[in-house]
Rosetta silent file (secondary structure, phi, psi, omega in degrees, C-alpha in Angstrom):
SEQUENCE: EFMQTFWDIEEAQTRAIQHLASFVRDTSALPYLQIFTELITSAMKTHGASLQLQVDGCSLLLEILSQALEQDVVMALEENVTSSLLDTVRKHSENEELLSLLCTLLMMISASEVAAENLKKVGAIPDLLSILRNFLHNEKICLSCCGVLWSLAGSENNVDQELLKSAVPVTSAVLQQHLQNGPVSEAACSALWALSIQGCLTENSYEPTTGLLLDALRMNPDRPMLVKNACLALASLLRLSELSALRFLTDSKGNGIILLQDAYQLHLHDGEVVRSICVLMNEMVQYDDVVLDMLSLKMEQLLSEIRRRFPSK
SCORE:     score description
SCORE:     0.000 S_00000001
   1 L     0.000  -39.767 -179.936   92.184  122.023  128.055 S_00000001
   2 H   -60.679  -44.853 -179.133   94.024  124.339  125.661 S_00000001
   3 H   -66.394  -36.054  179.773   93.111  122.142  122.675 S_00000001
   4 H   -73.237  -35.411 -178.992   89.483  121.932  123.770 S_00000001
   5 H   -70.770  -42.704 -176.318   89.215  125.686  124.403 S_00000001
   6 L  -108.781   43.751 -174.629   90.756  126.746  121.091 S_00000001
   7 L   -60.867  -28.303 -173.868   89.437  123.828  119.022 S_00000001
   8 L   -94.992    2.015 -177.806   88.514  126.066  116.064 S_00000001
   9 L  -105.787  111.626 -173.566   91.858  127.898  115.763 S_00000001
  10 H   -58.560  -46.219 -177.475   94.215  126.047  113.419 S_00000001
  11 H   -62.202  -38.177  179.256   97.436  127.671  114.654 S_00000001
  12 H   -64.311  -42.362  179.713   96.563  126.848  118.266 S_00000001
  13 H   -67.047  -40.499  179.455   95.933  123.192  117.391 S_00000001
  14 H   -62.115  -45.342  179.681   99.156  122.956  115.378 S_00000001
  15 H   -65.878  -37.504  179.266  101.212  124.371  118.250 S_00000001
  16 H   -63.869  -42.765  178.855   99.479  122.093  120.754 S_00000001
  17 H   -63.118  -42.635  178.012  100.282  119.015  118.641 S_00000001
  18 H   -63.822  -37.266  178.793  103.922  120.098  118.350 S_00000001
  19 H   -67.699  -43.735  178.696  104.046  120.639  122.116 S_00000001
  20 H   -59.900  -36.865 -178.288  102.552  117.188  122.817 S_00000001
  21 H   -61.658  -25.330 -175.932  105.159  115.626  120.538 S_00000001
  22 H   -76.049  -20.409 -178.207  107.907  116.910  122.808 S_00000001
  23 H  -133.317   11.562 -178.265  106.894  114.863  125.860 S_00000001
  24 L   -66.354  -22.989  178.275  104.679  111.999  124.644 S_00000001
  25 L   -77.976  -11.941  178.935  107.631  109.598  125.124 S_00000001
  26 L   -71.112  137.177 -178.417  107.777  110.488  128.819 S_00000001
  27 H   -62.347  -24.011  178.766  106.295  107.750  131.025 S_00000001
  28 H   -67.392  -16.001 -179.735  104.249  110.381  132.853 S_00000001
  29 H   -84.565  -12.207 -174.239  102.246  110.813  129.618 S_00000001
  30 H   -53.070  -44.810 -178.448  101.056  107.183  129.568 S_00000001
  31 H   -65.173  -14.661 -174.204   97.732  107.779  131.394 S_00000001
  32 H  -106.784    4.462 -176.173   96.846  110.481  128.862 S_00000001
  33 H   -60.305  -37.987 -179.206   97.590  108.673  125.582 S_00000001
  34 H   -63.999  -48.798 -178.858   93.908  107.885  125.005 S_00000001
  35 H   -67.504  -35.080  175.947   92.730  111.470  125.443 S_00000001
  36 H   -58.628  -45.519 -178.326   95.669  112.739  123.348 S_00000001
  37 H   -59.228  -45.076 -178.738   94.563  110.451  120.528 S_00000001
  38 H   -66.493  -40.157  179.307   90.995  111.709  120.644 S_00000001
  39 H   -66.693  -40.775 -178.567   92.057  115.367  120.757 S_00000001
  40 H   -66.415  -46.205 -179.066   94.493  114.967  117.854 S_00000001
  41 H   -66.504  -32.851  175.966   91.997  113.171  115.611 S_00000001
  42 H   -65.158  -42.684  178.406   89.373  115.776  116.469 S_00000001
  43 H   -64.360  -39.286  178.604   91.779  118.566  115.486 S_00000001
  44 H   -63.491  -38.636  179.796   92.600  116.735  112.247 S_00000001
  45 H   -70.607  -41.752 -179.138   88.903  116.463  111.397 S_00000001
  46 H   -65.133  -39.099 -175.696   88.151  120.104  112.232 S_00000001
  47 L  -113.590   49.560 -174.670   91.085  121.413  110.219 S_00000001
  48 L   -59.473  -25.096 -177.701   91.025  118.837  107.421 S_00000001
  49 L   -80.112  -14.088 -177.717   92.278  121.281  104.796 S_00000001
  50 L   -84.950  104.837 -177.688   95.541  121.946  106.658 S_00000001
  51 H   -62.839  -41.961 -177.677   98.103  119.538  105.216 S_00000001
  52 H   -63.342  -41.159  179.347  100.767  120.395  107.810 S_00000001
  53 H   -64.389  -38.079  178.979   98.400  119.743  110.698 S_00000001
  54 H   -64.347  -44.115 -179.629   97.442  116.372  109.147 S_00000001
  55 H   -64.835  -46.607  179.219  101.087  115.332  108.748 S_00000001
  56 H   -62.862  -41.697 -179.314  102.012  116.458  112.277 S_00000001
  57 H   -63.802  -45.543  179.131   98.901  114.809  113.702 S_00000001
  58 H   -63.280  -43.494 -179.836   99.546  111.477  111.944 S_00000001
  59 H   -60.884  -41.267 -179.985  103.204  111.454  112.978 S_00000001
  60 H   -70.595  -38.384  177.306  102.246  112.058  116.593 S_00000001
  61 H   -62.749  -39.055  176.184   99.508  109.399  116.516 S_00000001
  62 H   -62.193  -40.296  178.300  102.059  106.890  115.224 S_00000001
  63 H   -64.497  -42.414 -179.540  104.351  107.852  118.090 S_00000001
  64 H   -64.759  -46.004 -179.100  101.507  107.476  120.604 S_00000001
  65 H   -66.569  -37.427  176.608  100.426  104.073  119.302 S_00000001
  66 H   -63.266  -42.321  178.489  104.033  102.842  119.253 S_00000001
  67 H   -63.946  -41.836  179.533  104.464  104.015  122.830 S_00000001
  68 H   -62.301  -41.557  178.836  101.224  102.290  123.866 S_00000001
  69 H   -64.518  -44.110 -178.989  102.392   99.011  122.302 S_00000001
  70 H   -62.502  -37.245 -174.766  105.803   99.207  123.976 S_00000001
  71 L   -98.778    8.578 -179.224  104.282   99.905  127.389 S_00000001
  72 L    56.159   39.031  175.654  101.330   97.472  127.046 S_00000001
  73 L   -90.720  124.731 -179.644   98.822  100.296  127.339 S_00000001
  74 L   -78.805  124.075  179.357   95.395   99.264  126.018 S_00000001
  75 L  -109.084  106.931  178.207   94.014  101.856  123.599 S_00000001
  76 L   -89.317   90.835 -175.302   90.242  101.534  123.128 S_00000001
  77 L   -82.595  122.580 -177.553   89.824  103.551  119.954 S_00000001
  78 L   -78.025  167.626 -178.701   86.229  104.622  119.372 S_00000001
  79 H   -60.817  -31.819 -178.868   84.470  104.730  116.010 S_00000001
  80 H   -66.054  -27.843  177.732   84.850  108.513  115.848 S_00000001
  81 H   -69.133  -50.245  179.755   88.660  108.111  115.813 S_00000001
  82 H   -64.646  -36.789  178.532   88.653  105.685  112.865 S_00000001
  83 H   -63.178  -42.158  179.042   86.019  107.804  111.127 S_00000001
  84 H   -63.179  -42.166 -179.920   88.172  110.939  111.481 S_00000001
  85 H   -65.058  -39.175  179.116   91.207  109.180  110.050 S_00000001
  86 H   -69.237  -33.053  173.847   89.199  107.912  107.094 S_00000001
  87 H   -59.460  -41.704  179.230   87.902  111.440  106.480 S_00000001
  88 H   -64.695  -41.647  176.925   91.514  112.563  106.234 S_00000001
  89 H   -56.105  -44.303 -175.337   92.265  109.742  103.769 S_00000001
  90 H   -72.704  -34.403 -179.080   89.398  110.892  101.570 S_00000001
  91 H   -74.652  -25.776 -176.099   90.260  114.593  101.707 S_00000001
  92 L  -123.744   43.581 -172.043   93.925  113.976  100.821 S_00000001
  93 L   -68.392   -8.348 -179.928   93.564  110.959   98.549 S_00000001
  94 L  -111.190    0.334 -177.899   96.291  112.174   96.167 S_00000001
  95 L   -93.692  102.277 -172.098   98.949  113.097   98.718 S_00000001
  96 H   -63.452  -40.802 -178.522  101.344  110.151   98.735 S_00000001
  97 H   -63.161  -46.732 -179.044  103.401  111.270  101.743 S_00000001
  98 H   -68.581  -41.604  179.069  100.378  111.765  103.978 S_00000001
  99 H   -60.839  -34.905  178.257   98.685  108.567  102.764 S_00000001
 100 H   -61.078  -43.559  176.786  101.830  106.628  103.639 S_00000001
 101 H   -65.545  -46.255 -177.249  101.545  107.846  107.243 S_00000001
 102 H   -62.270  -42.880 -178.076   97.779  107.293  107.370 S_00000001
 103 H   -67.384  -37.242  174.689   97.963  103.762  105.998 S_00000001
 104 H   -61.661  -40.986  178.466  100.654  102.817  108.523 S_00000001
 105 H   -62.860  -45.788  179.816   98.377  104.209  111.215 S_00000001
 106 H   -63.797  -36.346  177.987   95.377  102.230  109.943 S_00000001
 107 H   -64.177  -43.892  179.060   97.465   99.043  109.890 S_00000001
 108 H   -63.311  -41.960 -178.571   98.484   99.520  113.523 S_00000001
 109 H   -66.253  -39.706 -172.934   94.898  100.276  114.517 S_00000001
 110 H   -67.592  -11.831  176.188   93.408   97.312  112.622 S_00000001
 111 L   -65.261  -22.595  175.935   95.302   94.863  114.850 S_00000001
 112 L   -85.188  130.309 -178.107   92.575   95.572  117.431 S_00000001
 113 H   -60.196  -40.536 -179.866   89.391   93.597  116.752 S_00000001
 114 H   -64.927  -45.408 -179.780   87.182   96.492  117.861 S_00000001
 115 H   -65.536  -36.372  178.231   89.034   98.984  115.672 S_00000001
 116 H   -62.428  -42.117  177.754   88.912   96.553  112.729 S_00000001
 117 H   -64.397  -38.083  177.996   85.128   96.350  113.086 S_00000001
 118 H   -64.702  -38.526  177.807   84.957  100.148  113.231 S_00000001
 119 H   -63.131  -37.182  175.749   87.007  100.381  110.032 S_00000001
 120 H   -64.018  -45.824 -176.951   84.483   98.085  108.351 S_00000001
 121 H   -59.253  -39.470 -177.078   81.577  100.187  109.601 S_00000001
 122 L   -87.418    6.649  171.988   83.000  103.414  108.203 S_00000001
 123 L    74.375   46.456 -174.971   83.636  101.759  104.826 S_00000001
 124 H   -75.134  -27.369 -170.348   87.430  101.659  104.732 S_00000001
 125 H   -61.960  -46.983  178.088   87.887   98.835  102.201 S_00000001
 126 H   -58.636  -36.005  177.797   86.960  100.741   98.990 S_00000001
 127 H   -65.982  -42.269  178.663   89.332  103.528  100.055 S_00000001
 128 H   -61.704  -42.971 -179.179   92.151  101.043  100.674 S_00000001
 129 H   -66.267  -39.039  177.679   91.647   99.447   97.254 S_00000001
 130 H   -63.550  -42.535  178.787   91.617  102.842   95.560 S_00000001
 131 H   -61.895  -43.766  179.993   94.862  103.797   97.323 S_00000001
 132 H   -62.388  -42.294  179.666   96.497  100.528   96.241 S_00000001
 133 H   -63.125  -39.687 -175.787   95.475  101.044   92.612 S_00000001
 134 H   -79.500  -26.268 -174.791   96.819  104.608   92.606 S_00000001
 135 L  -128.381   43.510 -177.951  100.052  103.927   94.499 S_00000001
 136 L   -60.545  -24.733 -179.302  100.960  100.393   93.493 S_00000001
 137 L   -76.730  -17.162 -171.924  104.611  101.472   93.201 S_00000001
 138 L   -89.472  108.745 -174.793  104.806  102.570   96.856 S_00000001
 139 H   -61.989  -41.323 -177.426  106.089   99.689   98.979 S_00000001
 140 H   -65.369  -43.241  178.870  105.178  101.249  102.326 S_00000001
 141 H   -64.977  -43.604  179.805  101.602  101.979  101.255 S_00000001
 142 H   -62.539  -42.849  178.108  101.191   98.486   99.779 S_00000001
 143 H   -58.586  -48.911 -176.323  102.526   96.860  102.949 S_00000001
 144 H   -67.050  -46.166 -177.529  100.155   98.830  105.179 S_00000001
 145 H   -64.653  -40.504  176.721   97.038   98.459  103.022 S_00000001
 146 H   -65.726  -35.125  175.773   97.529   94.698  102.630 S_00000001
 147 H   -62.124  -41.662  178.083   98.025   94.478  106.392 S_00000001
 148 H   -67.167  -44.630  179.121   94.683   96.200  106.956 S_00000001
 149 H   -58.689  -40.663  177.640   92.953   94.005  104.353 S_00000001
 150 H   -57.550  -46.846 -179.513   94.349   90.916  106.101 S_00000001
 151 H   -64.893  -44.778 -174.709   92.832   92.071  109.400 S_00000001
 152 H   -72.968  -41.451 -179.469   89.467   93.066  107.928 S_00000001
 153 H   -72.819  -27.917 -176.323   89.008   90.054  105.650 S_00000001
 154 H   -88.211   -6.471 -178.037   90.172   87.644  108.335 S_00000001
 155 L   -77.287  163.768 -170.823   87.865   88.828  111.128 S_00000001
 156 L   -66.595  -42.373 -178.537   84.811   86.828  112.119 S_00000001
 157 L   -80.097  111.439 -173.591   82.125   89.258  110.954 S_00000001
 158 L   -65.410  145.110  171.088   82.189   89.028  107.187 S_00000001
 159 L   -87.656  165.757  176.228   82.375   92.069  104.985 S_00000001
 160 L   -49.691  125.543 -174.077   80.238   92.296  101.850 S_00000001
 161 H   -60.975  -42.040 -179.060   81.391   89.376   99.663 S_00000001
 162 H   -64.152  -36.874  178.650   81.391   91.322   96.391 S_00000001
 163 H   -64.609  -43.900  178.829   83.523   94.021   97.968 S_00000001
 164 H   -66.535  -35.805  177.736   86.063   91.465   99.164 S_00000001
 165 H   -60.800  -35.642  179.726   86.113   89.799   95.738 S_00000001
 166 L   -69.600  -14.367  178.632   87.162   93.132   94.229 S_00000001
 167 H   -80.537  -19.745 -174.992   90.179   93.092   96.577 S_00000001
 168 H   -63.526  -52.945 -179.314   91.608   89.905   95.012 S_00000001
 169 H   -63.674  -32.379  179.547   92.963   91.357   91.719 S_00000001
 170 H   -69.142  -44.554  179.355   94.344   94.405   93.522 S_00000001
 171 H   -65.217  -39.099  177.013   96.115   92.292   96.143 S_00000001
 172 H   -63.172  -38.606  178.431   97.443   89.984   93.427 S_00000001
 173 H   -64.305  -37.984  176.529   98.795   93.027   91.565 S_00000001
 174 H   -61.376  -47.077 -178.767  100.613   94.116   94.739 S_00000001
 175 H   -62.876  -43.947  179.178  102.190   90.673   95.092 S_00000001
 176 H   -60.344  -42.538 -176.737  103.193   90.588   91.428 S_00000001
 177 H   -70.113  -32.014 -169.947  104.733   94.076   91.662 S_00000001
 178 L  -122.664   34.412 -178.030  106.648   93.475   94.896 S_00000001
 179 L   -57.004  -31.567 -176.943  107.647   89.791   94.806 S_00000001
 180 L   -86.521   -4.020  177.806  111.229   90.660   95.735 S_00000001
 181 L   -99.348  106.233 -174.277  110.196   92.726   98.743 S_00000001
 182 H   -53.524  -54.769 -177.622  109.810   90.271  101.626 S_00000001
 183 H   -60.872  -40.637 -179.705  107.591   92.325  103.969 S_00000001
 184 H   -68.983  -44.014  177.730  105.217   93.456  101.192 S_00000001
 185 H   -59.377  -40.053  179.563  104.989   89.938   99.706 S_00000001
 186 H   -62.567  -44.751  179.493  104.276   88.584  103.177 S_00000001
 187 H   -65.527  -40.230 -179.592  101.433   91.055  103.748 S_00000001
 188 H   -67.984  -41.704  176.589   99.963   90.357  100.286 S_00000001
 189 H   -61.497  -40.105 -179.606  100.142   86.558  100.794 S_00000001
 190 H   -65.835  -41.091  177.594   98.457   86.948  104.163 S_00000001
 191 H   -64.867  -41.868  178.621   95.684   89.073  102.639 S_00000001
 192 H   -64.234  -36.936  176.133   95.181   86.526   99.839 S_00000001
 193 H   -61.897  -47.806 -179.976   94.933   83.737  102.415 S_00000001
 194 H   -60.741  -40.937  179.237   92.266   85.671  104.331 S_00000001
 195 H   -67.196  -35.855 -178.358   90.377   86.365  101.085 S_00000001
 196 H   -68.617  -39.637 -178.738   90.629   82.716  100.022 S_00000001
 197 H   -74.554  -15.191  173.819   89.121   81.354  103.240 S_00000001
 198 L   -88.474    1.403  178.254   86.242   83.817  102.836 S_00000001
 199 L    73.356   32.215 -173.682   85.565   82.273   99.417 S_00000001
 200 L   -93.352  -11.284  179.117   86.419   85.452   97.515 S_00000001
 201 L   -83.112  137.664  179.416   88.560   83.956   94.744 S_00000001
 202 L   -95.816  164.392 -173.629   86.724   83.178   91.509 S_00000001
 203 H   -56.648  -38.449 -177.612   87.366   80.181   89.269 S_00000001
 204 H   -74.832   -6.710  178.584   89.350   82.144   86.695 S_00000001
 205 H  -101.832   -8.254 -175.824   91.731   83.374   89.416 S_00000001
 206 H   -58.397  -53.402 -174.439   92.569   79.970   90.947 S_00000001
 207 H   -67.787  -49.617  179.499   95.427   79.040   88.613 S_00000001
 208 H   -62.727  -34.473  178.717   97.172   82.453   88.308 S_00000001
 209 H   -67.495  -37.893  175.370   96.926   82.989   92.074 S_00000001
 210 H   -58.424  -45.594  178.653   98.505   79.573   92.633 S_00000001
 211 H   -61.714  -41.491  178.914  101.394   80.598   90.380 S_00000001
 212 H   -62.872  -43.750 -179.446  101.828   83.897   92.228 S_00000001
 213 H   -64.975  -37.399  175.691  101.928   82.195   95.620 S_00000001
 214 H   -64.280  -40.921  176.887  104.536   79.735   94.336 S_00000001
 215 H   -61.025  -41.650  179.750  106.609   82.677   93.078 S_00000001
 216 H   -62.201  -39.493  177.576  106.344   84.330   96.508 S_00000001
 217 H   -65.404  -39.727  179.769  107.627   81.128   98.161 S_00000001
 218 H   -65.051  -42.227 -173.792  110.528   80.942   95.705 S_00000001
 219 H   -79.459  -23.721 -174.148  111.546   84.560   96.185 S_00000001
 220 L  -135.021   55.647 -173.188  111.167   84.674   99.992 S_00000001
 221 L   -68.327  -17.405 -173.599  111.808   81.174  101.359 S_00000001
 222 L   -94.882    7.879 -178.516  113.301   82.407  104.629 S_00000001
 223 L  -102.328  105.300 -173.980  110.234   84.310  105.901 S_00000001
 224 H   -56.891  -45.047 -177.761  108.236   82.027  108.255 S_00000001
 225 H   -64.245  -40.381  178.352  105.016   84.069  108.218 S_00000001
 226 H   -64.054  -46.861 -179.589  105.032   84.273  104.417 S_00000001
 227 H   -60.182  -45.214 -178.917  105.684   80.524  104.052 S_00000001
 228 H   -60.380  -51.900 -174.629  102.958   79.705  106.558 S_00000001
 229 H   -75.160  -30.842  174.322  100.268   81.915  105.026 S_00000001
 230 H   -65.046  -41.629  177.811  101.226   81.131  101.416 S_00000001
 231 H   -63.467  -40.712  179.498  100.889   77.406  102.217 S_00000001
 232 H   -67.901  -37.695  176.652   97.494   77.978  103.847 S_00000001
 233 H   -66.318  -42.205  177.013   96.331   80.038  100.868 S_00000001
 234 H   -62.269  -38.611  177.673   97.550   77.295   98.499 S_00000001
 235 H   -60.806  -41.808  177.381   95.685   74.716  100.589 S_00000001
 236 H   -61.012  -41.520 -178.356   92.472   76.733  100.141 S_00000001
 237 H   -68.985  -42.843  179.567   93.037   76.851   96.375 S_00000001
 238 H   -68.064  -29.138  176.563   93.813   73.134   96.034 S_00000001
 239 H   -63.262  -30.783 -173.823   90.727   72.342   98.095 S_00000001
 240 H   -94.552  -29.845 -164.412   88.656   74.142   95.458 S_00000001
 241 L  -143.427  129.192  173.635   90.328   73.420   92.149 S_00000001
 242 H   -69.775  -28.490  176.230   92.102   70.666   90.272 S_00000001
 243 H   -59.966  -39.983  177.222   93.511   73.395   88.013 S_00000001
 244 H   -63.931  -40.478  179.001   95.372   74.763   91.027 S_00000001
 245 H   -63.268  -40.895  179.228   96.722   71.280   91.766 S_00000001
 246 H   -64.796  -43.246  178.447   97.911   70.953   88.164 S_00000001
 247 H   -63.966  -37.493  178.969   99.623   74.349   88.295 S_00000001
 248 H   -58.400  -39.021 -178.701  101.211   73.362   91.599 S_00000001
 249 H   -81.207  -37.269 -166.776  102.831   70.355   89.883 S_00000001
 250 H  -113.420   16.473  179.554  103.649   71.790   86.478 S_00000001
 251 L   -53.295  136.505 -173.461  104.530   75.426   87.142 S_00000001
 252 L   -60.623  -21.351 -177.770  107.089   76.510   84.544 S_00000001
 253 L   -95.351   -0.047  177.316  109.517   77.615   87.269 S_00000001
 254 L   138.539  153.504 -178.799  109.499   74.320   89.140 S_00000001
 255 L   -67.139  132.648  179.888  107.404   71.696   90.907 S_00000001
 256 H   -64.347  -26.531  179.683  105.588   72.965   94.016 S_00000001
 257 H   -65.046  -40.541  178.044  106.374   69.749   95.882 S_00000001
 258 H   -65.015  -38.890  175.425  110.096   70.495   95.717 S_00000001
 259 H   -59.034  -40.706 -178.912  109.381   74.018   97.008 S_00000001
 260 H   -66.289  -41.191  177.273  107.497   72.472   99.898 S_00000001
 261 H   -61.860  -42.984  178.758  110.394   70.150  100.718 S_00000001
 262 H   -64.351  -41.043 -179.950  112.799   73.090  100.680 S_00000001
 263 H   -62.484  -40.351  178.830  110.463   75.150  102.881 S_00000001
 264 H   -61.859  -44.797 -179.164  110.321   72.318  105.417 S_00000001
 265 H   -61.366  -35.903  179.594  114.118   72.081  105.591 S_00000001
 266 H   -74.006  -28.684 -171.104  114.370   75.825  106.240 S_00000001
 267 L  -126.660   29.180 -174.039  111.643   75.895  108.915 S_00000001
 268 L   -65.839  -15.507  178.542  111.674   72.406  110.427 S_00000001
 269 L   -95.038   -1.381 -178.202  111.924   73.835  113.956 S_00000001
 270 L  -102.454  103.551 -175.926  108.891   76.110  113.505 S_00000001
 271 H   -58.951  -36.070 -179.247  105.778   74.155  114.449 S_00000001
 272 H   -66.513  -42.305  178.891  103.380   76.689  112.910 S_00000001
 273 H   -66.345  -45.146 -179.864  105.098   76.565  109.521 S_00000001
 274 H   -60.767  -39.595  178.391  105.289   72.761  109.590 S_00000001
 275 H   -61.276  -42.557 -179.313  101.595   72.600  110.453 S_00000001
 276 H   -65.523  -35.364  176.087  100.727   74.787  107.447 S_00000001
 277 H   -63.673  -40.406  178.249  102.813   72.504  105.203 S_00000001
 278 H   -66.062  -39.110  177.080  100.833   69.529  106.553 S_00000001
 279 H   -60.054  -43.089  178.881   97.528   71.332  105.887 S_00000001
 280 H   -65.430  -44.121  179.964   98.633   71.849  102.272 S_00000001
 281 H   -62.785  -33.766  178.008   99.753   68.231  101.897 S_00000001
 282 H   -61.775  -33.825  176.601   96.394   67.099  103.229 S_00000001
 283 H   -79.268  -30.920 -178.164   94.742   68.886  100.307 S_00000001
 284 H   -63.913  -35.710 -171.773   97.324   67.592   97.809 S_00000001
 285 L   -73.401   -4.721  177.117   96.522   63.918   98.421 S_00000001
 286 L   -77.299   -9.422 -178.232   92.981   64.227   97.045 S_00000001
 287 L  -112.343  124.002 -175.830   94.450   64.289   93.505 S_00000001
 288 H   -58.657  -43.544 -178.641   95.910   61.070   92.045 S_00000001
 289 H   -61.845  -37.342  179.375   98.461   62.869   89.843 S_00000001
 290 H   -68.211  -41.604  179.289   99.749   64.813   92.833 S_00000001
 291 H   -59.881  -42.762  178.965  100.034   61.651   94.927 S_00000001
 292 H   -59.776  -43.892  177.942  102.110   60.000   92.187 S_00000001
 293 H   -65.688  -38.500  179.009  104.488   62.968   92.138 S_00000001
 294 H   -61.381  -41.680 -179.874  104.645   62.977   95.948 S_00000001
 295 H   -67.463  -42.786 -178.057  105.650   59.316   95.923 S_00000001
 296 H   -66.419  -26.955  179.660  108.237   59.788   93.187 S_00000001
 297 L   -97.557   13.427  172.880  109.774   62.681   95.147 S_00000001
 298 L    60.089   41.273  178.431  109.839   60.592   98.370 S_00000001
 299 H   -68.657  -20.966  179.055  107.429   62.788  100.317 S_00000001
 300 H   -64.271  -29.760  176.936  106.584   59.837  102.568 S_00000001
 301 H   -66.258  -41.200  178.311  110.054   60.237  104.108 S_00000001
 302 H   -63.608  -42.262  179.358  109.307   63.862  104.929 S_00000001
 303 H   -62.772  -40.287  178.533  105.956   62.868  106.468 S_00000001
 304 H   -63.453  -40.428  178.666  107.646   60.215  108.592 S_00000001
 305 H   -64.240  -41.503  179.700  110.163   62.770  109.817 S_00000001
 306 H   -62.068  -41.714  178.907  107.385   65.223  110.726 S_00000001
 307 H   -61.726  -39.095  178.978  105.615   62.489  112.725 S_00000001
 308 H   -67.682  -41.770 -175.309  108.829   61.785  114.618 S_00000001
 309 H   -75.506  -31.028 -176.664  109.546   65.443  115.315 S_00000001
 310 L  -127.093   63.484 -175.524  105.985   66.394  116.270 S_00000001
 311 L   -63.516  -29.941 -177.076  104.433   63.235  117.777 S_00000001
 312 L   -81.469   -9.550 -176.807  101.871   65.160  119.839 S_00000001
 313 L  -109.920    0.000    0.000  100.541   67.085  116.815 S_00000001
């Protein structure tokens, strides 16, 4: 009631947000998390010029969403909430600290299908790409933005194809920049997979993207989600292009088939990863040169082992 009564007074809203932060972790606050979220985003929109209020508001929203996830509280975030957050992104597009908080918030929100659709409606993708271009050095921002792109590009209702195509070079640049950072590489590989299945990669990007995905597998072999989504993205590329298949075999840093064998040995108990390896192998066998290499590297033994281990699949 206090926040609604004094909605136009910045100091009142700032103090209210600070007060809410002191007890939002209390279980008695659980029934009110939804209304807290709406009040905070409304205050952020009304007082968009106040940097401190934006930072405090974002920090508290992150706390609220984390609490909701921990306690299995369903948060039905309306379009006005996502719209308010995007307004803040646009008003403070050069503030790296605040954008880091906002992008983490958008990533958490985009896990909800409804919220992801709302983010599309309010035109979040161009803003995300702009942020990535401007803050390519920032690992946290890159992780969050690629996570959002993965959700938006991978959802059923397609976004404008040309817009998604413009995300490919930016996402590839993130992967190139952060190959040694497991979580960021994983998010970028996942985004590239989502973009590839939407048909957003162009012919001139097939081969370099194949090389990047192979590099990601080499640098982060122990990350199941990265291995799974990199293999699925590679499968999409090999389905489309013989150039990708050639790069897969002749990459200057090593044959992709050997990488695949190593990945299987590391994740042989993970059915999802093994399935993605099989999807990739299914695309590999359409090329005679690849089949010859598979035979010379005894891939039939690996296939036989997979059949024994996963007879029902």
